[in-house]
GUVEXPA-84486 format. One record per residue (C-alpha): residue in one letter; x, y negated, z; chain; residue number from 1. Coordinates in steps of 0.001 Angstrom, whole numbers, plus 500000, padded with zeros to 6 digits. Each point is the difference from the previous one (the first is absolute). Example, Ala and Ser with C-alpha at 12.3 -4.5 7.8 and 13.67 -1.06 7.14 Angstrom:
SITE aa      u      v      w ch   i
SITE  A 512300 504500 507800  A   1
SITE  S 501370 496560 499340  A   2
//
This chain:
SITE aa      u      v      w ch   i
SITE  M 505962 114998 527728  A   1
SITE  S 496839 499910 498230  A   2
SITE  A 500025 501529 496718  A   3
SITE  P 498534 498454 496790  A   4
SITE  H 495978 499963 500046  A   5
SITE  L 499877 501314 496591  A   6
SITE  T 500990 503280 499015  A   7
SITE  P 503153 499734 498079  A   8
SITE  R 501510 501745 496959  A   9
SITE  V 503023 501037 501189  A  10
SITE  T 501413 501108 503735  A  11
SITE  V 503849 499485 500373  A  12
SITE  L 500700 502471 502249  A  13
SITE  M 503738 499452 501815  A  14
SITE  S 501058 501811 503477  A  15
SITE  V 502694 498549 502135  A  16
SITE  F 502589 501007 502484  A  17
SITE  N 502992 497989 500812  A  18
SITE  D 500189 498062 496725  A  19
SITE  A 500670 496241 501273  A  20
SITE  A 503007 499626 498121  A  21
SITE  F 497706 500513 496223  A  22
SITE  V 496258 499655 500872  A  23
SITE  A 499504 496690 499386  A  24
SITE  Q 501699 499843 496519  A  25
SITE  A 497362 503668 499665  A  26
SITE  V 497123 497926 501218  A  27
SITE  E 500332 496709 497819  A  28
SITE  S 500221 502051 496839  A  29
SITE  I 497007 501269 500538  A  30
SITE  L 498097 496742 501278  A  31
SITE  G 501561 498232 496966  A  32
SITE  Q 498092 502611 497527  A  33
SITE  T 498952 498415 496840  A  34
SITE  W 496781 502088 500763  A  35
SITE  Q 498591 498740 503341  A  36
SITE  D 496844 502164 500294  A  37
SITE  F 501559 502471 502729  A  38
SITE  E 500105 500688 503614  A  39
SITE  F 503211 501170 501358  A  40
SITE  L 499910 502497 502593  A  41
SITE  A 503198 500032 502367  A  42
SITE  I 500656 502596 502441  A  43
SITE  D 502668 499180 502228  A  44
SITE  D 500889 503407 501340  A  45
SITE  G 501381 499234 503483  A  46
SITE  S 502514 497764 498869  A  47
SITE  T 502670 498794 503115  A  48
SITE  D 501795 497282 497631  A  49
SITE  G 497180 497562 499388  A  50
SITE  S 498659 500647 496896  A  51
SITE  G 496601 500814 501594  A  52
SITE  D 500312 496544 501396  A  53
SITE  Y 500941 498408 496911  A  54
SITE  L 496953 501417 498062  A  55
SITE  A 497840 498638 502861  A  56
SITE  Q 500902 496447 499396  A  57
SITE  M 499230 499970 496720  A  58
SITE  H 496855 497938 499073  A  59
SITE  D 498779 501658 496668  A  60
SITE  P 496133 501389 500125  A  61
SITE  R 501312 502654 497134  A  62
SITE  L 502306 501534 503035  A  63
SITE  R 498479 502641 502611  A  64
SITE  L 502341 501121 502516  A  65
SITE  W 499676 503568 501662  A  66
SITE  R 502356 500808 502915  A  67
SITE  N 500481 503598 500908  A  68
SITE  E 500226 500036 503907  A  69
SITE  K 503332 502098 499234  A  70
SITE  N 502289 501061 497099  A  71
SITE  L 497796 502649 498130  A  72
SITE  G 502437 500513 496611  A  73
SITE  L 499496 498848 496691  A  74
SITE  T 497600 503064 498701  A  75
SITE  R 497376 499311 503004  A  76
SITE  S 500317 496374 499587  A  77
SITE  L 499180 500153 496183  A  78
SITE  K 497631 502843 500735  A  79
SITE  L 497831 497305 502501  A  80
SITE  G 500613 497311 497420  A  81
SITE  I 498320 501933 497090  A  82
SITE  E 497173 500269 502045  A  83
SITE  M 499439 496408 501113  A  84
SITE  A 500691 499138 496507  A  85
SITE  Q 496684 498199 498322  A  86
SITE  G 501741 499301 496719  A  87
SITE  Q 498837 501605 496146  A  88
SITE  Y 503810 500175 500141  A  89
SITE  I 502629 500583 502481  A  90
SITE  V 503523 499083 499429  A  91
SITE  R 503141 501235 501970  A  92
SITE  M 502666 497771 501014  A  93
SITE  D 503047 500568 502671  A  94
SITE  A 500870 497256 502170  A  95
SITE  D 503469 499662 498727  A  96
SITE  D 499383 499652 495997  A  97
SITE  I 498831 496836 498039  A  98
SITE  A 497415 500035 497752  A  99
SITE  H 500000 498922 496279  A 100
SITE  T 497443 496559 500042  A 101
SITE  E 497950 501675 497671  A 102
SITE  R 499883 503575 501235  A 103
SITE  L 496364 499697 501040  A 104
SITE  A 498581 498751 496864  A 105
SITE  R 501745 502573 497575  A 106
SITE  Q 499260 502847 502115  A 107
SITE  I 496450 499041 500362  A 108
SITE  A 499586 499165 496273  A 109
SITE  Y 501190 503639 499080  A 110
SITE  L 497791 501815 502269  A 111
SITE  D 497115 498324 499180  A 112
SITE  Q 500874 500459 496186  A 113
SITE  H 500483 503671 500786  A 114
SITE  P 497616 501625 502226  A 115
SITE  E 501480 503133 499378  A 116
SITE  V 502810 499187 502173  A 117
SITE  G 500170 500163 503575  A 118
SITE  V 503573 499557 501178  A 119
SITE  L 502149 497539 498265  A 120
SITE  G 503350 498928 500939  A 121
SITE  S 503354 498009 498311  A 122
SITE  A 503609 499778 499029  A 123
SITE  C 501610 498344 502843  A 124
SITE  R 503310 498114 500578  A 125
SITE  L 502291 501256 502720  A 126
SITE  I 501585 497659 502448  A 127
SITE  D 502345 500404 502938  A 128
SITE  A 499270 499009 503945  A 129
SITE  Q 501393 496834 498687  A 130
SITE  G 497625 499481 497085  A 131
SITE  H 503089 500512 497582  A 132
SITE  K 498790 501664 496582  A 133
SITE  Q 500872 504067 499841  A 134
SITE  G 498271 500790 496954  A 135
SITE  E 496952 501057 498502  A 136
SITE  Y 497413 503231 500626  A 137
SITE  P 498168 500906 497041  A 138
SITE  A 496778 501948 500219  A 139
SITE  P 498325 502436 497973  A 140
SITE  G 497762 498094 498069  A 141
SITE  D 496611 502196 498637  A 142
SITE  D 497879 502830 501525  A 143
SITE  L 501837 502508 498478  A 144
SITE  H 503412 498901 501046  A 145
SITE  I 498987 499270 503567  A 146
SITE  R 498500 503647 500331  A 147
SITE  W 503256 501577 498846  A 148
SITE  T 502085 497734 502503  A 149
SITE  S 497842 501255 502700  A 150
SITE  L 500969 503359 499768  A 151
SITE  L 503637 499413 501434  A 152
SITE  S 499654 496286 501309  A 153
SITE  N 497783 497121 501082  A 154
SITE  P 499262 498271 496781  A 155
SITE  F 498834 497001 501676  A 156
SITE  V 502056 497281 502293  A 157
SITE  H 497896 499901 502711  A 158
SITE  P 499639 496218 500510  A 159
SITE  T 499307 499243 496386  A 160
SITE  V 496847 502235 500187  A 161
SITE  M 496207 498820 499579  A 162
SITE  L 497032 502233 500762  A 163
SITE  R 496613 500078 499032  A 164
SITE  R 498266 500234 503630  A 165
SITE  E 496836 501897 498334  A 166
SITE  V 502528 502831 498824  A 167
SITE  L 501292 500654 503710  A 168
SITE  T 496318 499835 501874  A 169
SITE  H 498342 501903 497471  A 170
SITE  N 502385 502694 500423  A 171
SITE  R 500781 499491 503517  A 172
SITE  L 503610 499579 499552  A 173
SITE  N 502393 498190 502349  A 174
SITE  Y 503554 500092 501029  A 175
SITE  D 500794 503224 501582  A 176
SITE  E 501445 500104 504076  A 177
SITE  A 501800 502795 499092  A 178
SITE  Y 502381 498060 497587  A 179
SITE  R 502091 497784 502340  A 180
SITE  V 502009 499320 496725  A 181
SITE  T 499259 500422 496615  A 182
SITE  Q 496268 499584 500720  A 183
SITE  D 499880 497603 496743  A 184
SITE  Y 500731 502970 497897  A 185
SITE  D 497673 502214 501387  A 186
SITE  L 496931 497331 499956  A 187
SITE  W 501055 499587 496111  A 188
SITE  T 500095 503671 499037  A 189
SITE  R 496499 500584 501800  A 190
SITE  M 498454 497157 498306  A 191
SITE  L 501357 501141 496423  A 192
SITE  R 497185 503038 500561  A 193
SITE  Y 497427 497283 499391  A 194
SITE  T 501741 496973 498507  A 195
SITE  Q 502047 498983 497158  A 196
SITE  G 503588 498056 500939  A 197
SITE  A 502000 496974 497996  A 198
SITE  N 502559 497923 500680  A 199
SITE  L 500592 496672 498767  A 200
SITE  Q 503646 499403 498180  A 201
SITE  R 500152 496707 501506  A 202
SITE  H 501695 499577 503088  A 203
SITE  L 497709 498415 502230  A 204
SITE  L 501605 500920 503482  A 205
SITE  Q 503480 499395 501602  A 206
SITE  Y 500797 503023 501852  A 207
SITE  R 502176 499677 502955  A 208
SITE  R 502654 503025 500937  A 209
SITE  R 501376 499713 503164  A 210
SITE  H 502834 502077 500922  A 211
SITE  G 499052 502590 502620  A 212
SITE  M 496219 500035 499860  A 213
SITE  T 499263 502354 498343  A 214
SITE  S 503088 502622 500426  A 215
SITE  L 498641 499666 503664  A 216
SITE  H 497286 502869 499253  A 217
SITE  R 502079 501513 496851  A 218
SITE  P 499514 503538 500666  A 219
SITE  D 496120 499833 501303  A 220
SITE  Q 499539 497681 496826  A 221
SITE  L 501616 502683 497547  A 222
SITE  W 497863 502722 501689  A 223
SITE  H 496813 498329 499496  A 224
SITE  H 500828 498794 496419  A 225
SITE  D 500980 503755 499069  A 226
SITE  T 496725 501571 501413  A 227
SITE  V 497718 497329 498236  A 228
SITE  A 502027 500616 496960  A 229
SITE  L 499430 504013 500197  A 230
SITE  R 496450 499120 500563  A 231
SITE  T 499468 497836 496964  A 232
SITE  I 502074 502317 497884  A 233
SITE  R 497704 503401 501118  A 234
SITE  E 496844 497489 499450  A 235
SITE  Q 500788 498776 496242  A 236
SITE  L 502033 503077 498778  A 237
SITE  P 498351 502949 501824  A 238
SITE  D 501900 502424 497745  A 239
SITE  L 503390 498989 500624  A 240
SITE  D 501950 502344 502127  A 241
SITE  I 502204 497400 502436  A 242
SITE  T 501220 500377 503547  A 243
SITE  P 500520 497205 502807  A 244
SITE  E 503615 500392 499922  A 245
SITE  Q 499959 499375 495850  A 246
SITE  V 497833 497138 500730  A 247
SITE  S 502142 498538 502404  A 248
SITE  D 503306 500625 497553  A 249
SITE  L 498385 498413 497030  A 250
SITE  R 499047 497001 502208  A 251
SITE  A 503267 499513 500906  A 252
SITE  L 501889 500582 496406  A 253
SITE  L 497167 497816 497925  A 254
SITE  V 498676 497730 502764  A 255
SITE  G 502692 499773 502706  A 256
SITE  G 499506 500070 503954  A 257
SITE  R 504081 500149 500667  A 258
SITE  E 499693 502951 502040  A 259
SITE  S 502654 503072 499652  A 260
SITE  R 498089 502942 498399  A 261
SITE  P 502868 503173 500238  A 262
SITE  G 500840 501810 496776  A 263
SITE  L 497695 497001 497650  A 264
SITE  E 503096 499673 497553  A 265
SITE  T 499900 503597 499435  A 266
SITE  R 495757 499737 499082  A 267
SITE  R 500098 497277 497922  A 268
SITE  A 499521 501899 496522  A 269
SITE  A 497074 502280 501892  A 270
SITE  L 498449 496879 500914  A 271
SITE  A 500283 498267 496622  A 272
SITE  D 497771 502834 498626  A 273
SITE  L 497616 500178 502777  A 274
SITE  Y 499400 496005 499472  A 275
SITE  L 499463 500675 496481  A 276
SITE  D 497654 502838 500755  A 277
SITE  M 498007 496910 501996  A 278
SITE  L 500008 498071 497293  A 279
SITE  Q 498740 502725 497600  A 280
SITE  A 497001 500713 502584  A 281
SITE  F 499487 496192 500362  A 282
SITE  A 499514 499828 496470  A 283
SITE  N 497805 502833 499604  A 284
SITE  R 497512 498737 502548  A 285
SITE  H 499730 496490 497628  A 286
SITE  P 500046 501102 496390  A 287
SITE  G 500114 497538 497553  A 288
SITE  K 501116 497321 502079  A 289
SITE  A 502285 497247 498034  A 290
SITE  E 501453 498675 503282  A 291
SITE  M 501852 503511 500155  A 292
SITE  Q 502341 499142 497542  A 293
SITE  N 501679 497154 502561  A 294
SITE  I 499747 502522 503173  A 295
SITE  N 501900 502679 497522  A 296
SITE  R 502912 497440 499184  A 297
SITE  H 500364 498678 504039  A 298
SITE  A 500043 503660 501054  A 299
SITE  A 502484 500625 497137  A 300
SITE  A 502236 497271 501330  A 301
SITE  K 499828 501688 503518  A 302
SITE  V 501139 503331 499228  A 303
SITE  I 502876 498460 497990  A 304
SITE  F 501174 497429 503159  A 305
SITE  F 499304 502149 502874  A 306
SITE  C 499999 503718 498880  A 307
SITE  L 502360 500299 497544  A 308
SITE  Y 502417 497180 499749  A 309
SITE  P 502856 499761 501079  A 310
SITE  L 500325 503839 500875  A 311
SITE  F 498652 501722 496888  A 312
SITE  P 499246 502968 502019  A 313
SITE  P 499460 503558 498764  A 314
SITE  G 496449 499929 497919  A 315
SITE  T 500262 496723 498711  A 316
SITE  R 499700 501080 496277  A 317
SITE  R 496668 501317 500983  A 318
SITE  I 498870 497233 501123  A 319
SITE  L 501356 497562 497486  A 320
SITE  R 498100 502162 497785  A 321
SITE  R 496510 499771 502290  A 322
SITE  L 500399 496303 499711  A 323
SITE  T 500503 500146 496500  A 324
SITE  T 496391 501777 499597  A 325
SITE  L 498638 497314 502410  A 326
SITE  D 501071 496968 497777  A 327
SITE  P 502471 500547 497341  A 328
SITE  A 500868 495977 500241  A 329
SITE  W 501402 500639 503797  A 330
SITE  P 503625 499441 499004  A 331
SITE  S 499081 496514 499074  A 332
SITE  Y 497881 498994 502721  A 333
SITE  V 502477 501286 502610  A 334
SITE  A 502805 498202 498628  A 335
SITE  S 497612 496767 500231  A 336
SITE  E 499779 501035 503455  A 337
SITE  F 503309 500047 500463  A 338
SITE  L 500671 496480 498685  A 339
SITE  H 497177 498468 502080  A 340
SITE  A 501400 501875 502857  A 341
SITE  A 503486 498572 499735  A 342
SITE  I 498747 496321 499150  A 343
SITE  R 497891 500228 503506  A 344
SITE  R 503242 500788 501798  A 345
SITE  F 501740 497256 498450  A 346
SITE  Y 497928 497307 500764  A 347
SITE  R 499020 501282 503562  A 348
SITE  G 504057 500104 500409  A 349
SITE  R 499133 495720 499194  A 350
SITE  L 497331 499642 502399  A 351
//
C-alpha cells in the first residue's frame, strides 16, 4: 500500500504476529483517532493466522504494510520500523491493545509544548483477553520520578509511548537486538541520557494482559530486566556500591517478578537499608528538586509495605528512624496508602 504523499507528523508503529483475534480492534482504534495526520506503519512479522491478510485488504491511504519474509521477533521488527518511520513523532502500538480516540492529539499537543521531552507515555487501563476490565496501571508523571523509577523498573508502558524521532536519529538510538525481551526498558534508559521523559496521567490506552504471553519468556525477561537496571543504577549513581544479586533482590522485593530467591525474607532489613542508601544517593544527585518529597513518600511506603510489614525483622527500629529523618510526616502518608490500597482491593473484587 502506498504511503501518504506528504511527510506525516506522526508514524504509528505496530508489529503484528498472529493477533487475528484482536488486530481489528487495534487498527480501528488508530484509524478512528481525532488526529488524522499520521502514517500507520504495520509490520506483519510472519503471521500464519491471517493477521497479515487482514491488514493487506485495508483500503486506507495512511496504512503502510511491510511483511517480513519470516518471523523476526518483536525487537528486530520494531528496529526495522524505526528505520522506516517518516513522522516527526513515533507512536508505539501493540496489535492487541485499544487506543483512546484522543490519544494522538493529546500526546502530540504535549510534545509540541514541551520540546525538552523526548519520551512520552501515559497511564492505561488493564483488560483481559475478553476485554473485561482488570484495573488501572498508574505511571510516574514527571522526569525526576521517571528517572527514580527507572533504577529498578520500567517507567513507561511500552504501547503507550510516543517518541521524538529526532532524539533517536541524532543520537543513533534504536531497539537493541541483544534484548529479545525488555527491549523497551533498555531503549528508554538510553534515551534518557539525552532527553527528558514524562507520562500523561490520563488513561490513553486499554492494555490487554493475555495469560501466558509474558510468562513464556519470564526467566529471560527478568535477567535482561535486571541487567538494564544494574547498568542504569551504575550510570545514575556511580558512587553507590551495589551488586547484581542485590539489584535482583530489590527488584523481586519492591517491584515483583514472581520468582523465588532463596533467603530473601531474611535479607529484608538489609535491603531496606540499601534502598534508602539508593534514595539518598539519588537525592544528592538532584539537590533542591521539589519533586523529591513525593519520591521520598512513595519510597517510605514501599519500605513499610515490602521490607518491614508484616515481619518487622531485626533492624526495624533503625530503619524507622531513617524514614523519620527522610520525612517526619511519613506515618500519615503510609496510613493513607494503606487505606487507598484497601479500597482498590475492595473495588477490584467487585469488577
